[in-house]
Structures are given as structure tokens and as C-alpha cells.
N, C-alpha and C positions, 0 to 999 in steps of 0.2 A: 718635678714630676707630678703628673695628675694621677692620683691613686685609683680613680674610677676606671673600670674596663670600658673600652669603647663598644659601640653597638655590635660590631662583627664578633668581637671576642665574647661578649655576653651570649650572643646567639649560638656560637659554637660550643661554649661551655654548657649551655642548657641541653644541646643535642648530645654532647659527649657524656654528660652525667646520666642522661636517660639511657644511652647505649651501654654504659657500665652497669646500671641497675638491671636492665632488661636482658642483657646478653652476656656481658663479661663475667660478673660475679657468679651467675648460675653455671657458667662454663668451667669454673675453676676445678670443681670436684670431678666433672665429666672428663676434663683433660687428663687428670691424674689417673682415672680409671682406664681411659683409652691408652695412655702411655704404658701402663702396666701390661697391657695385652699385646703391645706391638712387638714385632720380631727384633727390632733394634731400639734401644732407649733414645736414639737420636732421630728416629722417624717422627714426622709431624702428626700429632693427633688430628683426626678428621674434624673435630670441633674447631680447631684453630683455623682451618681453611673456611669453615662456615662463618666464623667471626670476621675473617678478612673480606669475604664476599659481602657481608652485611654492612661492614664499615664503609666499603667502597660504594655500595648502593646509597648509603646515607651521606656521602660526601665527606666522611671523616677519614681522609686518606692523604698521606704525604704532607701532613700538617706542618712538619718541621722545616721544610725547605722554603726559604724566603724568596727564591726565584720563582716568580709566577708562571714562567714558561713550563717549569717542571713540577712545581709543588703548589701549595696553597697561597703562596705569596704573603705569608704573615711575617710581621716583624718579630724579633726576639721577645719583645714585651707582650705582643699578642699571643705568642706561642707558649710563654711561661706558664700561665694558669692551666693551659690544656695539657702540657706535659706533666704538671703536678697531678692532674686527675688520673692520667694513665699510670702514674707511679703508684697508685693505690693497689694496682694489680700488675706489678712490673714484669711478670713472666708471661702475661697474656696480652694486656692492652696495647703495649707498644708494638708488638708483632701484628696484632689485629688491625692496627691503623697504619701499618708500614712505617712506623716511626721508631724501630728498634735499632740499638747499636749492635754490631758495628756498621750495619748497612747505612745508617743515616750519615755517618762521617764519610764513608766510602762514596756515597752518592754525591755528597757535597764536593769531594775531591774531583770526581769525574765531571760534575757540572761546571766547576770552576777551572780546572786544569786539563780536562780531557779533550782529545781531538774529536772531530765529527765522527770518525770511524769508531773510536772508543766509546763514545756516547751511544751510538746506534747499537753496538754489539753488547755493551754491558750496562750502561745507565738505563736504557729504556726497559729492559726486562727487570731490573732492580726496582724501578719506579712502578712497574706493573705488579710487583710482588711475585714474579714468576721464578726468580732465583734468589739465592742468598749469597753473601760475600764474607770475606775475612780480611783483616788488616794485620800483616805479619811484620812486627817490629821488635818485640821483646825477645831477648836471647838468654838462655840459661847459663852461659859461660862467662858473661860479663855483667857488670852493674848497669842494667839498662835504664836506671834512673837518669843516667847521663847518656843521651841518645848518640853522642859522638863516639861512644865505646863500641857500637855494634861492629861485628866482624864479618857478617855475611858479604861475600864477594859478588859483585855484578860486573863481569868482564865482557868487553865487546870482542866478538869474533866474527869479522865480516859484517853480515847483515843481521847478526843475532847477538843477543846478550846471553851469557852463561851464568846462572845463579847457583852459588854453592854456600851452604850455611845451614844452621839449625835455629829454629824459632820455637818458642813455647808460650803457653797460655794465649793461644791464638783463638780468640772468641769467634764462635760460629763455624769453625772449621770441621767440627764433627757432624754437622748437619749435612745429610746427603744432598740437599738442595744448594749447598755452597758450591758455586761454579767458578769463582774467581778470587784470587788473592791479590791484594796490593802489597808488594814486598818492598821493604826498605833495606838497602844494602849500600856498600861502598863501591863507587865506580872510579874513585880517585883516592885510594887509601893513603897516598904519600903527599897529597896536596897540602899547600902551606896554610890554607884556611880550613880549619877543622869543620866548619859549618858548610863547606862546599864540597866535602868529600862524598856525600851521600846522594843517592838518587832513588826514585821509586819506579818500579816496573809492574805491569800487569801480568800475572802468571795464572793461566787457567788451571783448575784443579787437576784435570786429566793430563797435564803435561808430563811426559816421561821424565823421571828423576824426582818427581814430587811424591813424597810418602808421608801420609798422616799416620804417625807411629802409634799414638795412644791418646786417650782422653786424660786430661789433667783434672784431678779432683780439687774441690774447694771445701776445706774443713772436713775432708774425709769422704765426701760424697760427690757424685757427678752432677754438675750444674747444667740443667737443661735450659736455662733462661734464654740464652742466645744461640742455642744449638751446640752447647758444649765448648770447652776450651781444649785445644789440641797441642800436642808436641809434633812439630812438622819438620821434616828434613828436605832440603833442596840439594840434590846431588847432581851437579852439572846439568841442571834443568835449562833447556834452551827455549827462548822466545824471540820473536822478530824484534828488531830495533824499534819498529812502530809501536811496540807495547810500552815504551818509555812514557811516563806521566810527566808532563811539563818538560823541563830541560835537564840535562845532566848537571849534577851539582845542586839541583833545586829541592832535593828530598827533605832536608832539614826545614826549609822554609814552608814546604807543603805540609809537613807534619805539624808545625806550629799553627798554620792556618786551619788544619783539621781539628786539632785538639782544643782550640778555644771554644768553639760552639759545642763540641762534645762534652767539655767540662761543665758548661752551664746546663746542658740538657740533663746530665746525670744529677746535678744538684736540684733541678726542677722536679725530677721524678723522686728524688730522696725526700723532698718535702711531702709529697703524696704518700710515701711509705710511712712517714712519721704520723701523718693524719690517720692513716689506717690503724697504726699502733695505738693512738690515743682513743680512737673509737672502740677498739677491742678492749683496752684497759677499762674504759667506762662501762661497757656492757658486762665485763667480768666483775667489776667492783660492785655493781648494784645487784648482781645475781648470786653472789657467794657470801656465806656467813662464816665467821670465825671468832671464837671467844665472845660469843653473845651479841655480836652486832655485825652488820654487813661490812664487807671490805671498804665500801664507799664511805663508811663512817669512821674508818681508821685514819688517824691523823697523818701517818706516814704515806698512805695511799693518796690522800688528798694533796699532800705536798708533791708527790710524783706527778700527778695529773696537772696541777697548777704550773709546776716548773716546765713540763712538756709543752703546755700551751704557750707560755711566755717564749720559750726557745723557738718554737715553730714560727711565731709571729715575727720574731727578730730575723730569723733566717729568710723568711719569705720577703721581707722588705729589702734585705741585702741582695737577694737574687733578682728581684724586680729592678732594683737600682742598676745592677750589673747589666741586665738585659736592655734597659733604657740607654745606658752608656754605649753599649755595643751598637745600638741602632743610631745613636746621635753622633758619637765621636769615633766609632770603629773599635775593633778588637784591641788595637794598640793603646788607644785612649782608656780602655777599660781594663788594662793589664792588671793593675793592682787589685781591682774588685774581683776579677776572674780568679786570681790566686786566693783572695780572701774567702770566697765562697767554697773553693775547692778544699781549703783547710778546714773551715768551720762546719760545713754542712755534713759530710760523712761522720765526722767525730761526734757531733751533737746528736745526729739521728741514731748512731750506734748506742749512745747513752739512753735515748728514749726507748729504743727497742729492748735494751737490756732490762729496763724497769718493767716493760710490758711482759717480757718473758718471766721475770720474777713474780709478777702478779698472777700469772697463769700457772705457776708451779710446774709440775712435770709436764703438763699440757703445753707449756710454752716452748719446750724443746722437742716436742713431738711433731709428727706429720699431720696432726689433726687441726693445727692452727698454722697460719702462714708466717708466724713470727720468726721461727728459726731460720727459714729460708730468706726472709727479709734481712735478718741480722747478718747472715753470711754475705749477702749482696752488699749491704752497706759497709761492712768491715772491709770487704775486698776493694771498695772504692777509695779507701784510704791509701791504697797502693796503685790502683789503676790511673792512667793518664798522668803519671808522675806522683811519687809518694809525697805525703804531706811535708816532709822535711825539706824536700827540694823547693817546694813553693814557699815555705817559711824562709829559707835561705835567700831566695830571690826577692821576696817582699821586704825582708829586713834590709837588704842592700839598697833597695830603692828608697826606703825611709832614711837610712843613714846618710845617703848621698846628699840630702838636704843640708846636712850639718858639716860636711867636709869642705 
């Protein structure tokens, strides 16, 4: 690996850093004030639309998509430092640049597996930032860490599919701009190959039989970061057969293709969250005095800051190596590294954020600093896209196989 960023990456980094300083950070407090005045907590604050317009004007748009026809055409290695920068303000910057989950993964699915008709109807407005989307996979009644457990039925009835089931923690579904669900369910529940039982279909939000029941809370509060997490019921919802994504029985494979880039994107942004936490720790440490000296002079605080810096540098190198492998040998060739970053990054960043909260005292758990919200996001990512233990199990099996 060459550790230096190429010229295009450096140019985009400089522009994105300036965009963050000039537009995103000042908008954080404004967004909170505007959200408090909205009729619904899920409506989009006006400042977010202003940020999107400015990002698009500056060419900082759809940076995540390696397909040059639809996105910026960046490699994973080029995108990694840019995603890290947006992770410093994860509830604004990814949305502002149209690089927010779950839309990113859904756009990748449509770009890779969608028909021309599906791309025109759903991918194009998603790329333009005109609508939002949701990915409906996790279910409350089964252990969704094993995707083969899902029980949602997708039954063919003539020229239609009938979808019946319940999903929850469906990110983005509370957003009124969410227009389309990608729903994973079983089209062949009795099939001999458990990884060929599942399929994915596109279900418009306004389809009869689709009910967004409630917002799911995260650590007791409503998470606005992606437009909320929803509990959604599909009660004999009907869509045309043409809404099938890919082929029948291809749902599991599509999910794996979607989640690989999704996992590394999360880890990239997590490193940015850790950098924001270190910055806040340092500013707090030099500005507060306790027991006759500044917090920055306290040995335990110095240890926290030093350990955080070492951890971030280690994580960044692992993420960049993973991005490089995905570019050079593909997602399958980077399988071990993708799992490694998914295990290591959220866990380590949670620890850094925990120390940052401790350093801020009561302020750390308040709404006056971003730390509590960042902590909740990082901790949630130890569950999202497969809990850590599932990745540990798989990674350990790959290691042990060398000795069997």
C-alpha cells in the first residue's frame, strides 16, 4: 500500500474540510433549533436542504458510489478519508453530501441489481436527493443476526407479490421523504438451500397494507440521524412482479453484497467520530481546572488522550488496508479484514467516546455536546450490520480452518 493520498483525494479532502468548517459545523445548532420548532420530529430542518444544495454546488455529492455513471467514481481507498471527515458530524454531513445510510446501500443495490425501469423510478431520484429510502430486513420475532431466520413471506400471486411480515429498526422509515422500501423476505421457505430461500422486492411506502407503526427509540430517545428507526408491518401488501430485485432466491447474496461496503462506510465514519471526540477532549482538558491544575496536566487525562490517539491510528490503518483490498481483490478477498474492522472499530470508538464523556462530566451526557449522541450511534453499530459476535464466530472459523 502507498500511504499517501492521491491528488484527487487530497483535492476533495481540502474542499470537504472547508465545507465542514464553513457550513456543516455552524449548522449543527441551527438544525437542532429548527427541529424543535417542526410539527413532526421527523421532518427535515430547512438548513439540511440548504447544506445539500451547497454540497451539490461544490461537487461534494454522491462521493460513496464507485460507479462513475451514477456517483463520483471513487475507489474505496479514495472515499475512506472523505467518509472519515463526514463522520465528524454524522447526523448532518453524510445527509448533506447524499452519502447517508441506508440510502447509500440501497443505491448500490439498485445500481448493481436493478432493472432499467427500477433505476429510473427509484435510483435517479435517490441520486438526486429528492427522496429517501429504507432497507427492511431485521425482524423482532426472530434472531435476525442469522439472516436465514427471517419469516416475512413474499408469495407470488399471478403478476404480483404479496408481502406479509413485521420488520423493526428500519432506519429512515420515519422520514416523510422515505418513498421506497427494499424488503427482504422468503419466496421459497421450504427450499433445500437456506441461502436461496430469500428474495428482495421494492415496496413503495404508500402501498396499501404497509403501516409504519411507531418510531423505535435508541437508548430511550428518538434517533433523528437517518430519519428515525421504525416498526413496520406489511399486511398482504401487493406489488408487481417487476418490483423483484435481481432474481428469486438471490436475496441473501444481494444482502451480502450490500452489507460489505456498508460495514466499511460505517467504520470510516466512526473514525471521524473518534477524531471529533479527541478534539473535544483536548479542548476541555486545557480549559478546565480541578485540584489546582488543568485537566490537561492530570496524568489520567493524558493517558486517555494518548491511548485514544494510538487507537485511532491503528484503526485507520486497518480500515485503509481493508478499502485497498476491496479495490484490488474484491469484497470476498477482503472478507477477513471487513469482519475485523466491524469488530474492532465500534468497540474501540465506544471506549474513546466513553472517556470523552467522563472528561466532560455532566456536560458529556447532555445535549450541549455531541458526545452522548455519538456514543449512542457508535454503540448501536456493535449490533447493526451483524452483531460483533457473529463476525467473531465467522472470523475465528476462517482462522481455525488453516489448522484443520
